[in-house]
N, C-alpha and C positions, 0 to 999 in steps of 0.2 A: 298358456292364456285361452289357447283354444275351448279348453274344457271349461273354463273360470268364465268365458263370454259365452259357453252352451250355457251355464248352470243360469245366469241372469239372464239370458234372454227365459228362461221357460221359470224364474220369478218374476219376469215386470211383463209376458203377455200378455195382453190384456185378455180376460176372460168375461164371459155374458154377464152383464149384469144380476142376473136372477141370483147367480153362484156368490155373489156380495165379497171375491177375495181381494182383488186390486183395488175394487170403491172405495174400500177404508183407508187406503195400506196411508198413514200420516207420516213414518222415519225414514227415509232409506238412505242409508248409507253404503260410496261403494268406494274402494279401495280398487285405482287404476293403472296398469303400463301403458308407457304411451304405444307400445308394440300390440294391444287389441285394437280389434276393430270397433275404436270410438262411433263410428256413423251408427251402426246398429247399435248399438247403447243410446248415443243420442236419441234415438230414435222412438225408442221403447219407452226413455224415462221422462218426452212427451208425454205418451200418449198416458204416465201413466198421471205426472204433473195435469195435463188437461182435466182431469176430472172433478181437481177444485179442492181436494181434502189433505193433500200432500200439507205437513208442518214442519218441519225439518228436511231438508236436503243437504246432502256432502259429497263433495268429493274428493277426494286425496289421490293426487295424480301424480307416479315417481318414474325416476329414470330406469327405464329396462336394465336390468343387471347385465347384460350382453353387451350396452351400447359404452362407447367409451367418451369421458367426459368431456370430451370437447365435442360433444353434436347436441349441446345443449342449444345451440341458436336455431338448430333444426329442430328442439323437438318443440321449443319453442314457438318456431313457428306451425308446425303441426294442432300445438294446441290452439293456438288461436285462431286456428282457420277452424276447426271445432267449436272454442266459443261462437262464433259467426253465423256456422250452420245452422246451431241450436238453440237459438236465441229464447222460447218459448221455456225451455228445459235451466239455462240461467237465470231469466227473472225468477225461477222461483229457488234458487241457491239459496243456503243460508250460511254454508261454512264450504269453504273451499281451502286445500295444502297443494302446494306442490312445490316440487324437490330440482334441483338442478334444471333449469329454463334459462333461457336470458331473452330478457323483453326489450321494445321500445319502450322510451319512456310513455309514447300517449296511452300502449297495451295497460297499464296498470290503471290507469285515470276510467278508459273504456271500463272496462271489465267490469270496475266498480261502479261506475254510474250505469251500466246493463243491467248490474245484478240489484234488482232494484228492493230485495228481503234478505244480501247478506252481510250476515254479523259477523263474520268469523273469516280474516284471511290469515295464512301462515305462507311468508314465504322462506322457505330453507336453502340455504347455498344456488342462489337463484343470482342472479347481477343483470345489468344493464348491458345495452350493446357497446353505449360509449362509458367506458366505465368512470371519468373523469368527469361525467353530469352527474349531477341532483336529482333524485326522485322527487318532484313537489306529488302532493294527493290533497286535490280540494276537491274537494265532495258533500257542498254545505246539502245536500239531499241525502245520503247516502245513511242505511240503515246502520252502519259499522260498530261496532261495540267493541271487540278487540283484535290487535293487529299483534304479531309475530314475525319476526324476523332476526332468521337466523341466517350468519355469517355472509351477509347482502352485500354482492360488489357496485360498490357505485359511491361516490364522493362523498355524498350525504342523505339524509329523508327528510325534506321540509311536509308535514302536516299542514298544512297550509288554512285548510278548513275544515272539520270533520266534528258536528256538533253534539255528536250523541254517541262518541267513541271515550271507554270507560276505563280500556286495560292497554298499555305496550307494552309489549316484551321486545326486545333486542338487546343480542347476544353475537358474540366474535367479531365485531366489523375490525378490518383491516386498512383502511384509511383513515380520514381526516379527522379530527373529532372539534367538538363531539359527535357522535354518528346521529342524534334526531335532533330536527328543533318545534315545537311545540307554536304553530298558531294559535287559532281561536278552536279552543275542546274543553269546553265548557263540563262538559261531565264526566271529563276525567279523574279516574281513582284509583288505581291504579300504575304503579309505574315500574320494570326491572329492568337494569343493565346490566350487563353481564361479562368481561372481558380481560383477558390479557393485550397491557401493556406491550405495541410493539416499541422499538427503536426511534421510531420518526414519529411518533406521537406525542406533542403535550398535554398537559394536566389540562384539565377544562373549568370553570367553574358553572354548577349546575344553571343560576341564573342568564347563561349563552343557551340553556339548552332548555328549560321551561317556560314558560309561557306565564304572566300573570294572570292569563284566561282563564287556568289549571287552578282556581281555588278553592274544589270540592279534593283534592289530592289530600286522599288520606293514607293510602301502601307505598314508600319508596324500599326499594331492595337495591343494593350497589354490589357487583361482586365484582372483584380484582382479579381472581384466581393466582392467587397468592403470589403477586409480579406488584411490581409499579403502582401505585396509587395513583388514579386517573383522574383523581377528582383534586382542584384546588378550592380550602376554605375561604370560604367570604365572609365580610360582616350580614350584621343581619337585615339590616336595611335593604337591602336586595331580597333578599330571601323571604321574609317574613308574609311579604303581602302570598305570596305562593304558597306558602306553609303553613297558613294561620289552623286550615283543619287538618292535618298529620298527624296520625296518631299510632301508627307503626313505624317502624324503622329496621331492617337487616342492612347489618355492614357485612357481606361475605366474603371471607377468603383473603383474607389480610394475612401477609406474614409475618409471622412468627416477631423477624425482630426490631417489627415498626414501631412507634413511638404511638400511644393509638390518644392521649391531647386532643388531636387536632377533632375528632371525629364532635367533641361539643358542641363545634359550629351551628350543628345541625338542634343539634339539642338548643344552642340561645335561639333560634330562629324561628324554633317551633313551640308556642307558647302551652301549645292542647298536645303535645306528646304524650303516650300512656305508657307503651312498650318500646323498648330498645335490644337488640340484640346484635351481637357479633359472629362472628367465628374465626378461631386463627389457626396455623400450621404454618412447620417451618417447613418447607418441600424440599428434597434433596435434589430434585432435578427443576432445570431453568431451560423453558423452552430458544431458540436457535432466533435472532433478531428479537429478544425479548429487550424491554428500556429498563433502562439498569435501575433496582432498587434502593430507594430514598428514604428516608426521615422526609414524612410530612411537619415542617413548622405552622403550629396554630397555637396562642397564648389567647383561651379562654378571659373575658370578661370578669374579674373580681364582682361584679356587681352580683353577677349571674345567679338567680334565684330562682327555678323552677319548682312550678308548683302543684304539674299535671303528672308526673314521671313517676309511673310506681313501681314496675318491672326492669330489671334489667337483667340479659341472659349472655352467655359467655361462652361458648362451645371452644374448647380449646385450649389448656393453663400452660405450657408453656410457660418460663422465664417471668415465675410466680409474683418476683418482684415485679418487673412492669405491670403487671394485671393485679396486685394487690394497690398500687399508689395509680392506676385508674380507674378503682372503682371506689377507693376514696376521695378522689377528685370526683365522680358521679354526687358519690354521696352527700359533699359538701354544697352541694349545687341542687341537687334535687330534693327538694327540702321535703318532699309526699313520698319518697321512696319505703316501697317498706318488702319487695321482694328480690333478692338475687338470685339466680339462678344458675350453675357451675357445670358445665355439662363437659363430659370426657370427647374427644375428636370424632369427626366422621371418619369412613375408610378414603382414603384417597385413594383416586386411582392412577395419577402419575409414584406414587415412591410406596412402601412398605409402612404405612401410620399407624399398624395394628395389630405390631408383633407382641408380643406378652410384656414383656419389660418393655415395651415403649408405655403400652395400657399400665401395667400397675407403678411407674414413677410420674406417670400424667394423675391418675387417681391420687397417690400419693401426696400430687401438688394442689392438685383443688383444698387436701382435705388440710396441708399446712395454709394455707389462701383464706378457707374458710377462722381458723382457729387465731389466723392475727390480723383479722376483724372486729373478729366477739371477744377478745379478749379486753378486758377493762371497757368494755360498752357496755352503756346500758338503753340502746339503742331495742327498741320492741322488733328492729328488721328481723324478715326469718332469708334465710341463707342456707340453702339446700344444695346438697350435691346429687348430681344425677347421672 
């Protein structure tokens, strides 16, 4: 880190304006361990941004490799001291990534409010000092457009008012469901929720989580880690006001034994839906404390006729009867469907899902599914094996 800090100093030390090197510095991205001399870097960054030409300033601040994970409180305090010591630098910050920091609730609000140009905030494996408290983000005047939470330890995240927010990604939560609740987020376009369900977590409905102010939501990704489905289907009455502009849905990492008809509750609630994709896999490893895998019960309306769904994409075709029956169910209700794509499985990081025998069997399944769907059919629908 001494060598790195020396290099940063050499880069950022302001040269006479006549040479014009740093005067035109528009993009600055610094990836720092908290053991580095932050104060000297802070002063140099303030000199650069004080020129007024910087358009993008990004800090990624990580836990030093030599520090134990239990030092997150000390590291969080060190970062906040750095933040308060250099308000000019942070007022120009556009992106911030923090790993393994512990914060008071007010620290996050102060950070967002002070960083007037901050558009992207990522908190990875951070936590609140009081684990059983809720992180409330109420920043009606902020420029925040993207939020990423990975393994954040707190009871829940409440986005009370973040009017320019466009994308939220929440992964690997450990406490209560739902992990995040949306308030005033009128510009929200993309929501990504991905986590394995723990035994103490109960399924929740999307209307508990998503706000009716999110009327511009266009892309939804839900990932289940091949474990229990933590979404509870619900009638369209609650969801259609939120899903009226939803065009793309990706339901990721569904365990292969799971019946798929429950996914049609989204089709029923999203009249503008254009593409729906599912990925399936029978993972041989189940994490400790994982919730029990159970089928989700949902009976789609027999009167459902969807006019806008054009593409159905399925990754992983184990248990071909389940897949074939599901595709037929969608075909009956999505009257405008013209493309079905069947893909092989993606490699699984938890088990050997890419061995040659399994790959050949899965490819044969996809071809049999195609034959069953096209046999005796006069439909002009295209079915592609990928």
